[in-house]
N, C-alpha and C positions, 0 to 999 in steps of 0.2 A: 747501782743507780742506772747503769746502761740498760739492764734488763727491764727495769720499770719504765724507762723512756720508750724502749722498743715495744713493750706490751701496750702502753698508752697509744702509741702511734698505730699499731695494728688494730686496736679497738676503734680508734677514730676512723680508720680506713673502712672497716666493716660497717660501722655505723653510717658513714656517708654513702656506702654502696646500697644500704637498705633504703635510704631515702631516694636514691636515684632510680629505683624500680618503679615502673608504672603499673597501673591496674589493668591495662589493655584497652581502656576506653578512649584514651587520648591518642592522637595521630601525630607522629613526629614529622619533621620536614622530609625525611628520607622514605617514609611510608606513604607515598602518594598512590591513590587508586589508579591502576593501569588504564582504566577506561577514561580517565581525565587527561591523558597525555596525547601529544601528537604522534602520528605514525607515518614514517616516510616510506612510501611504496614506489618502487622504480619500475619502469617498463622493461629496462634491461640494466644490468650492472657492469656489462662489458661491451665495448664497441671495438669492432675490427675495422681499421682503416683500409685493410686489404693491401694489395701491392700498388703503390702510388709513385708518381714521378717526383723527382727532386724538386723542391719548392712548390709542391701541389697545395691545394686548399688545406690549411692547417686546422680548421675548426670542425668540431663535432659537438653534439648536444645529448645530454642525459636528461630524459623527461621523468618527472616524478609527481606524485599526488600526495597530499596530506590526507590520509584516510583515518586519522584520529579525531579526537574531540577537543583539541586545543590548538592554538596557533603554533606553527612549526617555525623555528628560527635556526638558520645555519650560521653559526658564529664564526666558523673558519673553514676554509677549503685549501688544501695544500698538495701540490704535485710532488711526486717522489724525487724529482730533480728540477733544475731550472728550465729544462726543455719542455716541461708540461705545466701549463699555466691555466688554472680554472678561473672562471668568472661566475658570480652568482649574485642574486638579489639579496640585499641586506634587510629587506622588508619581510615581516612575518608572512608565512603562507597560511591562510586561514583554512579551517577544516573543509574538506571537499574541493579545495582549489588545487590547481596544478602549476608547475613552474619548470624551469630548466636550469641546468648547470652547463655552461658553455666551456669547452676545453680546447685549448690551443696547443698542438704539438709542433715543435720546431722541425718542419719538413725539409730543412736544409741539411739535416743530418742523414747520412747514407747508412743503409743497413736495416736489419730487423730491430724492432723495439717492443718492449713490454713495460708499461708504466702504470702507476697507480695514482689515484687522487683520494686523499683521506678527508672526509667531511666530519666536522664536529657540530652536533646538533643538540637540541633540547629534548629529543625523544628518549624513550626508554633505553634504546641501544647506545645512544650517546655518540658513537662513531660509525661511519659507513665507509667502505673501501670500494671505489669504482676502478675499473681497469680499461686501458686502451692497449691495442697492439696493432702491428702492421709491419710493412717493409717499404722503405724508401729506396728506389733504384737510382743508380748513377745516370746522369743525363748525357753521358758520352756516346750513347747508342743513337743519338739523334731523335727523329720523330717516331722511331719504331719501338719506343718504350711502352710495353703493355701496361694498361691500368685496369683496375677492377673497382667497381662501385663499392663504397663502404657498406658493411653489413652490421647489423645490430644483433648481438648474441642474446638469445632468450626472448621468448614471446610471452605475452600476457602480462598482467600486473603482478609483479613479484615484490613481496615484502622483504626488505633487506636492511 
């Protein structure tokens, strides 16, 4: 009796799998044409704060453009720790439009830093990782603390 039940179960499984097959003409929700998706293209994916003073300007901006054919939505942006806080527009970025992701690093922390910001989007990649780095000097040296202007690593429009 157990063998008969097992055989019936296996036949039912095979039968149901046969009906689950498509003829290749229908498009499932996961088979979206790549030309119909948004594409997030960054000017740069890493920003170097340089060597900065303690409590210096904490903000930097990542510039990007939606080079795809559908509205781009950033559903989440998260820093690798509490000292790195991203801000972004919750509104969709239409094809051809540009926007920014503003990042605040806690410049009250002394020393070198390397942090990441992970974006969750509706484009084909789904996630993007942005990077910031730099060094915050102690302010005990008085006014003689050297500073460097921030630099943006990478030139040109980069798809990432």
